[in-house]
ZAVEX-993472 format. One line per field, with one value per residue (C-alpha): residue number from 0; residue in three letters; x, y, z. Coordinates in pm, 1 decimal. Layout:
<sites>
seq <- [NUM|...];
type <- [Ala|...];
c1 <- [X|...];
c2 <- [Y|...];
c3 <- [Z|...];
</sites>
This chain:
<sites>
seq <- [0|1|2|3|4|5|6|7|8|9|10|11|12|13|14|15|16|17|18|19|20|21|22|23|24|25|26|27|28|29|30|31|32|33|34|35|36|37|38|39|40|41|42|43|44|45|46|47|48|49|50|51|52|53|54|55|56|57|58|59|60|61|62|63|64|65|66|67|68|69|70|71|72|73|74|75|76|77|78|79|80|81|82|83|84|85|86|87|88|89|90|91|92|93|94|95|96|97|98|99|100|101|102|103|104|105|106|107|108|109|110|111|112|113|114|115|116|117|118|119|120|121|122|123|124|125|126|127|128|129|130|131|132|133|134|135|136|137|138|139|140|141|142|143|144|145|146|147|148|149|150|151|152|153|154|155|156|157|158|159|160|161|162|163|164|165|166|167|168|169|170|171|172|173|174|175|176|177|178|179|180|181|182|183|184|185|186|187|188|189|190|191|192|193|194|195|196|197|198|199|200|201|202|203|204|205|206|207|208|209|210|211|212|213|214|215|216|217|218|219|220|221|222|223|224|225|226|227|228|229|230|231|232|233|234|235|236|237|238|239|240|241|242|243|244|245|246|247|248|249|250|251|252|253|254|255|256|257|258|259|260|261|262|263|264|265|266|267|268|269|270|271|272|273|274|275|276|277|278|279|280|281|282|283|284|285|286|287|288|289|290|291|292|293|294|295|296|297|298|299|300|301|302|303|304|305|306|307|308|309|310|311|312|313|314|315|316|317|318|319|320|321|322|323|324|325|326|327|328|329|330|331|332|333|334|335|336|337|338|339|340|341|342|343|344|345|346|347|348|349|350|351|352|353|354|355|356|357|358|359|360|361|362|363|364|365|366|367|368|369|370|371|372|373|374|375|376|377|378|379|380|381|382|383|384|385|386|387|388|389|390|391|392|393|394|395|396|397|398|399|400|401|402|403|404|405|406|407|408|409|410|411|412|413|414|415|416|417|418|419|420|421|422|423|424|425|426|427|428|429|430|431|432|433|434|435|436|437|438|439|440|441|442|443|444|445|446|447|448|449|450|451|452|453|454|455|456|457|458];
type <- [Met|Lys|Lys|Gln|Leu|Phe|Thr|Gly|Ala|Leu|Leu|Cys|Leu|Cys|Leu|Ala|Ala|Ser|Ala|Gln|Ala|Ile|Thr|Asp|Lys|Glu|Leu|Gln|Glu|Ile|Gln|Ser|Ser|Phe|Glu|Lys|Asp|Ala|Ser|Thr|Lys|Ala|Ile|Gln|Asn|Ile|Leu|Thr|Thr|Asn|Ala|Asn|Ile|Thr|Ala|Asn|Ala|Leu|Asn|Arg|Asp|Leu|Gln|Gly|Lys|Thr|Asp|His|Tyr|Phe|Lys|Tyr|Arg|Val|Asn|Val|Lys|Gly|Ile|Thr|Asp|Gln|Lys|Ser|Ser|Gly|Arg|Cys|Trp|Met|Phe|Thr|Ser|Met|Asn|Val|Leu|Arg|Pro|Ser|Ile|Met|Glu|Lys|Tyr|Asn|Leu|Pro|Glu|Phe|Asp|Phe|Ser|His|Asn|Tyr|Leu|Tyr|Phe|Trp|Asp|Ile|Phe|Glu|Lys|Ala|Asn|Leu|Phe|Leu|Glu|Asn|Ile|Ile|Asn|Thr|Thr|Lys|Leu|Pro|Phe|Asp|Asp|Arg|Thr|Ile|Glu|Tyr|Leu|Phe|Lys|Ser|Pro|Thr|Ser|Asp|Gly|Gly|Val|Trp|Asn|Leu|Tyr|Tyr|Asn|Leu|Gly|Glu|Lys|Tyr|Gly|Val|Val|Pro|Lys|Glu|Val|Met|Pro|Glu|Thr|Ala|His|Ser|Asn|Asn|Thr|Arg|Gln|Met|Ile|Ser|Leu|Leu|Asn|Glu|Arg|Leu|Arg|Ala|Gly|Gly|Tyr|Lys|Leu|Arg|Gln|Leu|Ala|Ala|Ser|Gly|Lys|Lys|Thr|Gln|Asp|Met|Arg|Asp|Glu|Lys|Thr|Ile|Ile|Leu|Lys|Asp|Val|Tyr|Arg|Ile|Leu|Ala|Leu|Cys|Leu|Gly|Glu|Pro|Pro|Lys|Gln|Phe|Thr|Trp|Arg|Tyr|Lys|Asp|Arg|Asn|Gly|Ser|Ile|Arg|Glu|Leu|Ser|Asn|Tyr|Thr|Pro|Gln|Gln|Phe|Tyr|Lys|Glu|Ile|Thr|Pro|Ser|Asp|Tyr|Ser|Pro|Asp|Asn|Tyr|Ile|Met|Ile|Met|Asn|Asp|Pro|Thr|Arg|Glu|Tyr|Tyr|Gln|Leu|Tyr|Glu|Ile|Gln|Asn|Tyr|Lys|Asn|Ala|Ile|Glu|Gly|Ile|Asn|Trp|Ile|Tyr|Leu|Asn|Leu|Pro|Asn|Glu|Asp|Ile|Lys|Lys|Ala|Ala|Leu|Ala|Ser|Ile|Arg|Ser|Asn|Glu|Ala|Met|Tyr|Ala|Ser|Cys|Asp|Val|Gly|Lys|Gln|Met|Asn|Arg|Glu|Ser|Gly|Ile|Leu|Asp|Pro|Asp|Met|Tyr|Asp|Tyr|Glu|Ser|Leu|Leu|Gly|Val|Asn|Leu|Ser|Met|Asp|Lys|Lys|Ala|Arg|Ile|Leu|Thr|Arg|Gln|Ser|Gly|Ser|Ser|His|Ala|Met|Thr|Leu|Val|Gly|Cys|Asp|Thr|Asp|Ile|Ser|Asp|Gln|Pro|Val|Lys|Trp|Glu|Phe|Glu|Asn|Ser|Trp|Gly|Ala|Gly|Ser|Gly|Asn|Arg|Gly|Tyr|Leu|Thr|Phe|Thr|Asp|Lys|Trp|Phe|Thr|Glu|Tyr|Met|Phe|Arg|Leu|Val|Ile|His|Lys|Lys|Tyr|Leu|Asp|Asp|Lys|Ala|Arg|Ala|Cys|Leu|Gly|Gln|Lys|Ala|Asn|Gln|Leu|Pro|Met|Trp|Asp|Tyr|Met|Asn];
c1 <- [18792.9|18594.4|18300.6|18302.6|18327.9|18038.4|17815.3|17902.5|17813.7|17486.7|17395.7|17455.7|17223.1|16940.3|16974.1|16954.1|16668.1|16456.5|16523.9|16275.9|16357.1|16146.6|15859.3|15718.5|15386.4|15591.8|15801.1|15492.6|15332.5|15661.4|15689.1|15331.4|15375.6|15596.4|15335.3|15465.6|15242.2|15348.4|15530.9|15709.5|15817.9|15946.1|16151.0|16303.0|16402.3|16571.2|16744.2|16867.8|17032.6|17147.3|17336.2|17328.0|17015.9|17090.8|17090.5|16747.9|16612.9|16710.2|16396.2|16342.4|16111.0|16384.3|16627.0|16694.9|16506.2|16822.8|17078.3|17424.8|17374.3|17390.4|17295.7|17548.6|17899.2|18240.9|18521.8|18702.8|18918.9|19071.0|18986.9|19193.6|19222.9|19285.4|19317.9|19278.1|19324.0|19094.6|19253.5|18921.6|18925.8|19285.2|19213.9|18891.1|19060.2|19321.6|19077.4|18899.8|19219.4|19329.7|19135.7|19302.6|19644.6|19585.3|19474.2|19768.7|20044.1|19844.3|19851.6|19645.5|19620.8|19771.7|19774.9|19927.6|20147.1|19901.6|20189.9|20392.1|20113.0|20003.1|20343.4|20321.2|19948.5|20041.6|20341.8|20150.2|19871.5|20122.2|20250.8|19904.4|19818.9|20135.8|20072.4|19720.9|19846.4|20106.1|19824.4|19569.3|19796.0|19601.3|19289.2|19216.4|19245.4|18884.4|18805.5|18629.4|18878.1|19161.5|18965.3|18890.3|19257.5|19389.7|19132.0|19276.0|19601.6|19630.7|19437.2|19376.2|19057.2|18998.6|18801.3|18926.0|19069.9|19334.6|19444.0|19464.1|19669.7|19911.5|19935.2|20008.1|20290.2|20454.6|20330.8|20245.5|20430.4|20332.1|20267.1|20597.7|20797.7|20697.0|20490.3|20260.5|20403.2|20244.8|20176.8|20029.4|19793.3|19712.2|19751.9|19608.8|19909.0|20133.2|19870.3|19820.8|20195.9|20221.5|19915.5|20094.2|20396.7|20199.1|19991.4|20299.8|20460.5|20133.3|20136.2|20490.1|20435.6|20161.0|20387.0|20640.9|20385.3|20268.5|20617.3|20668.6|20858.3|20837.1|20662.9|21016.8|21101.4|20781.5|20859.6|21218.8|21050.5|20799.6|21076.0|21209.4|20868.8|20842.2|21171.4|21024.0|20721.3|20927.2|21141.4|20836.3|20686.4|21015.0|21056.8|20704.6|20648.6|20983.7|21123.8|20953.7|21168.7|21276.3|21304.9|21248.2|21253.8|20945.5|20951.2|20625.6|20485.9|20205.1|19924.9|20136.4|20378.2|20657.3|20863.6|20864.8|21057.1|21020.0|21378.9|21467.4|21116.1|21035.8|20702.4|20595.3|20679.4|20481.9|20173.9|20175.0|20205.7|19912.3|19681.4|19435.9|19515.1|19180.5|19217.9|19173.7|18917.7|18824.9|18687.3|18613.9|18353.6|18233.7|17858.0|17673.9|17327.4|17258.6|16881.9|16971.9|17109.8|17011.9|17058.0|17235.9|17482.1|17867.7|18005.1|18360.8|18459.0|18727.0|19073.5|18959.9|19290.5|19614.0|19870.4|19904.5|19906.1|19640.5|19273.1|18991.1|18699.7|18437.1|18111.8|17812.5|17489.3|17221.3|16908.2|16934.8|16755.9|17031.0|17307.6|17158.2|17119.6|17485.7|17617.2|17433.4|17580.3|17926.0|17883.3|17742.4|18065.7|18269.3|18395.1|18401.3|18346.3|18460.3|18171.7|18095.4|17803.8|17695.2|17800.2|17702.9|17332.1|17108.6|17406.8|17394.5|17755.3|17705.0|17521.1|17673.8|17346.0|17231.9|16859.3|16677.9|16437.7|16722.5|16675.3|16340.7|16433.8|16083.0|15911.0|16153.4|16163.7|15820.0|15947.3|15939.2|16294.3|16190.0|16370.0|16417.1|16755.5|16759.4|16678.2|16950.3|17193.2|17116.3|17088.0|17429.8|17240.8|17389.6|17671.5|17925.9|18137.6|18322.8|18447.6|18403.4|18415.0|18078.5|18106.9|17759.1|17387.5|17102.5|16778.3|16411.5|16243.3|16214.5|16582.3|16528.5|16779.9|16663.7|17020.7|17382.5|17722.8|18023.0|18388.7|18491.5|18835.2|18782.9|18930.6|18775.2|18637.5|18398.3|18059.7|18002.3|18361.1|18465.1|18175.8|17848.6|17508.4|17275.9|16908.7|16801.9|16606.2|16935.3|17108.2|16847.1|16866.9|17245.3|17453.6|17630.2|17884.9|18049.7|18338.5|18232.7|18340.4|18140.2|18042.0|17805.6|17612.6|17313.7|17316.6|17158.7|17422.4|17714.3|17580.6|17644.9|18008.5|18118.0|17948.3|18133.8|18131.5|17944.5|18225.8|18145.8|18350.0|18602.5|18387.7|18086.4|17868.2|17939.2|18296.4];
c2 <- [14811.4|14763.7|14927.0|14684.1|14394.3|14523.3|14578.6|14214.7|14072.2|14278.7|14140.6|13792.6|13841.4|13978.1|13702.1|13446.2|13634.5|13640.0|13274.1|13009.8|12631.0|12381.9|12266.0|11917.0|12037.5|12190.2|11880.2|11657.9|11902.5|11881.9|11518.4|11454.3|11657.2|11383.0|11146.8|10820.1|10764.0|10534.9|10808.9|10930.2|10591.4|10543.0|10862.1|10793.4|10452.1|10626.0|10901.0|10684.8|10446.3|10701.8|11017.9|11198.9|11429.6|11631.3|11319.0|11211.4|11571.6|11587.0|11732.1|11473.0|11712.4|11944.4|11679.7|11703.2|12041.6|12271.2|12220.6|12381.5|12580.3|12952.3|13205.3|13464.9|13335.1|13491.0|13336.3|13146.9|12844.7|12625.3|12537.9|12620.0|12433.5|12612.3|12272.8|12274.7|12655.8|12960.8|13143.1|13150.5|13546.4|13535.9|13265.5|13436.8|13783.4|13612.3|13397.5|13722.2|13823.9|13502.3|13510.2|13844.2|13707.5|13401.6|13623.6|13867.9|13602.5|13376.2|13108.1|12778.2|12802.9|13013.1|13058.4|13279.6|13162.0|13182.0|13076.1|13381.8|13629.9|13408.9|13449.1|13827.0|13830.8|13646.9|13855.4|14174.6|14068.8|13969.8|14330.7|14467.6|14267.9|14376.5|14744.5|14733.4|14581.1|14857.7|15124.8|14969.7|14910.7|15149.1|14943.6|14652.8|14284.1|14230.8|14521.4|14398.5|14516.4|14343.3|14029.0|14038.8|14099.3|13825.4|13576.2|13559.6|13732.8|13608.1|13392.1|13280.7|13476.9|13793.7|13987.1|14147.9|14457.9|14239.5|14113.1|14479.5|14583.2|14290.2|14329.0|14691.3|14645.3|14302.1|14233.3|13876.5|13595.0|13309.0|12974.8|12812.6|13077.9|13004.2|12662.6|12562.1|12361.5|12126.1|12400.2|12653.7|12375.9|12274.3|12589.9|12488.2|12376.2|12663.6|12915.4|12774.4|12809.7|13157.3|13259.6|13110.0|13322.3|13634.3|13599.7|13567.2|13864.2|14070.8|13985.5|14102.5|14422.3|14493.3|14414.2|14654.6|14922.8|14840.4|14878.7|15218.4|15134.4|15374.2|15308.1|15277.8|14984.9|14820.0|14860.5|14712.3|14409.7|14392.4|14347.0|14052.4|13901.4|13960.5|13778.4|13492.8|13506.7|13549.9|13232.9|13016.1|13139.3|13093.0|12740.5|12626.3|12830.8|12903.4|13259.6|13477.2|13581.4|13950.9|13881.5|13596.3|13462.1|13300.6|13066.1|12947.6|12791.1|12961.2|12810.5|12793.7|12580.7|12855.4|12885.3|13240.0|13401.8|13691.9|13775.7|13937.1|14063.8|14178.7|14075.6|14436.5|14474.1|14160.7|14284.1|14613.8|14436.9|14206.1|14441.6|14650.0|15022.3|15109.3|14815.0|15022.9|15098.6|15402.4|15204.4|14850.9|14870.8|14625.0|14592.8|14421.3|14300.8|14334.5|14394.2|14464.8|14810.4|15103.4|15058.2|15316.6|15378.7|15321.3|15121.8|15063.6|14792.0|14915.5|14757.5|14486.0|14503.7|14330.2|14612.3|14915.0|15156.8|14939.0|15011.9|14879.8|14674.9|14938.9|14829.7|14995.3|14844.2|14777.3|14606.5|14255.5|14377.2|14638.6|14397.0|14145.1|14407.4|14521.3|14159.6|14073.1|14368.9|14269.6|13909.3|14035.6|14226.8|13926.6|14062.7|13803.5|13924.5|13854.7|13715.9|13583.4|13399.0|13154.8|12845.3|12569.2|12660.9|12438.8|12311.8|11974.2|11885.2|11588.6|11780.4|12128.4|12293.0|12536.5|12605.1|12735.2|12441.7|12175.9|12006.6|11993.4|11973.4|12083.0|11785.0|11556.1|11685.7|11826.9|12166.4|12510.7|12646.2|12945.1|13279.1|13562.5|13695.6|13964.7|13734.8|13486.9|13747.9|13901.8|13560.0|13466.3|13168.3|13301.0|13505.7|13498.4|13184.2|13162.6|13368.0|13251.2|13396.1|13485.3|13399.8|13302.3|13392.8|13223.6|13417.7|13351.3|13461.3|13809.0|13815.2|13796.7|13584.4|13235.1|13089.2|13188.0|13018.1|13032.0|12931.6|12772.5|12702.6|12346.3|12169.8|12018.2|11710.8|11931.8|12017.5|12040.5|11995.4|12272.2|12502.1|12566.6|12652.8|12837.4|12955.6|13307.1|13257.4|13123.2|13429.6|13645.9|13452.2|13361.1|13587.9|13877.6|14078.1|14120.0|14342.2|14511.7|14799.7|15093.6|15149.1|14857.3|15033.1|15253.1|15634.9|15613.5|15368.3|15564.7|15877.2|15715.3|15653.0|15997.1|15987.5|15934.5|15559.5|15470.5|15311.4|14959.5|14786.8|14510.9|14267.2|14349.2|14046.6|14108.5|14041.4];
c3 <- [6720.2|7047.7|6868.8|6592.4|6835.9|7034.6|6717.1|6603.2|6949.5|6951.3|6598.1|6723.0|7027.3|6808.2|6561.2|6846.3|7014.3|6694.2|6574.4|6646.3|6662.1|6471.6|6680.3|6703.5|6527.5|6242.4|6198.0|6197.4|5923.7|5707.9|5732.5|5646.1|5337.6|5183.6|5043.7|4918.0|4615.1|4325.2|4132.1|4428.4|4526.9|4178.2|4178.2|4525.9|4379.8|4087.1|4297.0|4585.1|4325.3|4076.7|4215.1|3884.3|3936.7|3619.6|3396.0|3537.2|3486.6|3110.0|2925.6|2661.8|2473.0|2387.5|2249.7|1869.5|1841.4|1828.4|1572.0|1522.8|1198.9|1192.2|932.8|1052.3|1168.4|1226.8|1020.7|1311.7|1302.1|1561.0|1922.5|2227.7|2551.6|2878.3|3062.8|3444.0|3480.3|3519.4|3243.3|3032.7|3015.5|2859.4|2617.2|2517.1|2476.3|2249.9|2051.5|1951.2|1780.9|1622.7|1307.3|1195.8|1281.0|1056.3|788.1|833.4|808.7|564.9|839.8|845.9|1221.6|1508.3|1886.6|2141.5|2415.5|2713.9|2947.5|2870.3|2959.6|3259.1|3400.3|3400.0|3503.9|3834.1|3891.2|3856.4|4063.6|4347.1|4329.7|4336.3|4646.8|4830.7|4731.4|4852.0|5177.6|5220.6|5154.6|5415.7|5709.3|5925.1|5889.6|6145.2|6037.2|6067.6|5823.3|5518.2|5279.2|5472.2|5473.2|5121.1|5024.8|5226.5|5104.2|4759.6|4724.3|4353.7|4132.8|3760.4|3717.8|3539.6|3259.0|2942.3|3092.9|3248.1|2898.4|2774.4|3062.6|3015.8|2643.8|2655.3|2910.5|2838.9|2486.2|2351.0|2176.8|1949.9|2156.7|2012.5|2171.5|2533.7|2537.8|2818.9|3114.8|3355.8|3588.9|3342.9|3238.9|3606.1|3823.8|4164.4|4344.9|4217.2|4319.6|4646.1|4735.2|4592.1|4807.0|5105.9|5049.4|4981.1|5279.8|5493.8|5314.3|5361.4|5726.9|5762.7|5580.4|5832.2|6117.5|5990.7|5977.0|6324.0|6460.4|6299.9|5986.3|5699.6|5363.8|5200.1|5442.1|5337.0|4974.9|5029.3|5191.1|4894.2|4660.8|4862.7|4839.6|4469.4|4406.1|4578.1|4355.2|4032.8|4140.1|4188.8|3869.4|3675.8|3829.2|3736.1|3403.9|3276.2|3227.7|2973.6|2669.2|2634.6|2257.2|2024.2|1675.3|1535.8|1228.1|1078.0|765.2|577.2|381.8|67.7|236.3|259.6|567.9|706.5|1002.0|1224.8|1379.5|1707.2|1793.7|2137.1|2267.0|2278.6|1915.5|1810.1|2023.4|1837.2|1489.0|1551.9|1744.0|1549.1|1573.1|1737.8|1997.2|2331.0|2603.1|2415.4|2139.7|2279.7|2542.7|2802.2|2804.5|3097.7|3156.0|3532.2|3603.4|3980.8|3862.4|3664.4|3284.5|3064.6|3358.6|3374.2|3663.4|3783.2|4008.6|4260.8|4227.2|3957.6|3767.8|3767.1|3707.3|3942.2|3635.1|3439.4|3388.8|3607.1|3522.0|3366.6|3210.9|3065.0|3193.2|2908.6|2866.2|2689.1|2378.5|2319.7|2374.5|2138.4|1860.8|1900.9|1919.8|1593.4|1412.5|1512.7|1401.7|1070.6|1031.1|1095.2|1428.9|1720.0|2074.3|2417.9|2628.6|2970.9|3118.6|3376.1|3158.9|3410.7|3408.3|3197.4|2979.4|2809.5|2783.3|2546.9|2281.0|2351.4|2376.1|2646.5|2712.5|3014.6|3002.8|2924.0|3270.8|3429.6|3791.5|3910.2|3742.2|3876.8|4238.3|4262.2|4392.4|4259.3|4178.1|3971.3|4017.2|3778.9|3678.6|3931.4|4209.5|4104.5|4108.0|4427.3|4614.3|4448.1|4262.9|3929.5|3818.1|3541.7|3568.0|3236.7|2940.0|2576.7|2231.8|2073.9|1708.0|1563.3|1554.3|1371.2|1306.1|1215.4|896.8|1052.8|1121.0|1504.6|1698.9|1786.4|1896.9|1924.0|1935.8|2154.5|2058.7|2390.4|2526.0|2662.9|2376.9|2058.8|2257.1|2445.7|2351.3|1959.5|1861.6|2094.5|2038.4|2238.3|2088.1|2322.5|2263.8|2263.2|2584.2|2746.5|2636.2|2830.1|3147.6|3174.9|2955.3|3141.6|2946.5|2609.8|2496.8|2171.7|1934.4|2009.4|1654.3|1696.4|1992.1|1926.5|1980.4|2320.0|2452.2|2300.7|2465.9|2811.2|2745.7|2851.0|3195.7|3522.3|3645.1|3952.8|4179.1|4317.5|4598.1|4514.8|4672.0|4447.7|4350.1|3996.2|4059.5];
</sites>
């Protein structure tokens, strides 16, 4: 502990010693670089009056150049809405499966209960946090692992493997069986209170360890904490059903019924037989790391017994070929990207040149994808379902389509169109059946994954 404090103090001294204040000469040079010619005055007048820089930077040359038509498109129907929650990964994982369920039961529409799975996701994440605290009680409070754990004991966020973990353990139910509530649609307050309880509980567990209590004593305390977690979840979301009866009307107008199903039974019935991490692979484009390598992010899961986040890092060209093959076979994919970059919300189009900030501000903002990742300027921020691709006369991709989960009033009636250039710059990962990968990529799946820390920048 003393060594860590000394190292930190020494680093602060070194930083202070090497730092240089802005001199009067430098300040004069910087100020004189701002020349108020006519165009600069006009831009200043605009920006000091209108705070929306993005709207003023809209590249008019691009407007009307991209349509929403696609040569290849998965047969999908219906737009979901995650409302004010961070459950995009859950919605996307389920949206990939919805078309096959509608076909199986001859339904005009179908959706899952995201509230049901959300209950168990937060409950399992709470248990994972507490177990992590029990297993790290010998580390000091300022250790990076402890700081990371207490920073966010639980949250809405996640990736595809979390859906798989929950589905295998708790199953799924139709939306009518456990509808959304005010707190599943707007999760901020509930999550804040849960984190407050979990931080207090984690602190007590460390106190018990410091006082010499055994592991079993800490686990007894963990059970008390989880009872409180369950109570908060049940009060805000309702209690999950152990079994259910589902009545529905098919496309022919006939009323059908599934009686006395458990969520686990329903999951097994609606899930493809080959739906597992042995067949469905997360592929990633991360130019900061070696391609054709497997990576595993430590402790990125929700259930103790669940699988971690594992991905195969591939060049964009390989990912695009595999994605197009999947779409041609009418199979949608879980995908995630940096959705906020260069997105025109009104038109539902994403293009790297959509907003010309450089011309508006007169500054160079260019960075390649590797630099944006390493400097935290870019990273995956949102999951959506990849459903469409349009190609040129040589059958090469020119644009792609997402099915989003922001409601039908967002983008192009709930969908987003993005150019192939945008795919290259801001797409990060897909979950795809391994049969769509080429031989070189499939050969990498048997290798041992490189371990990455839980605070990795790709998290």
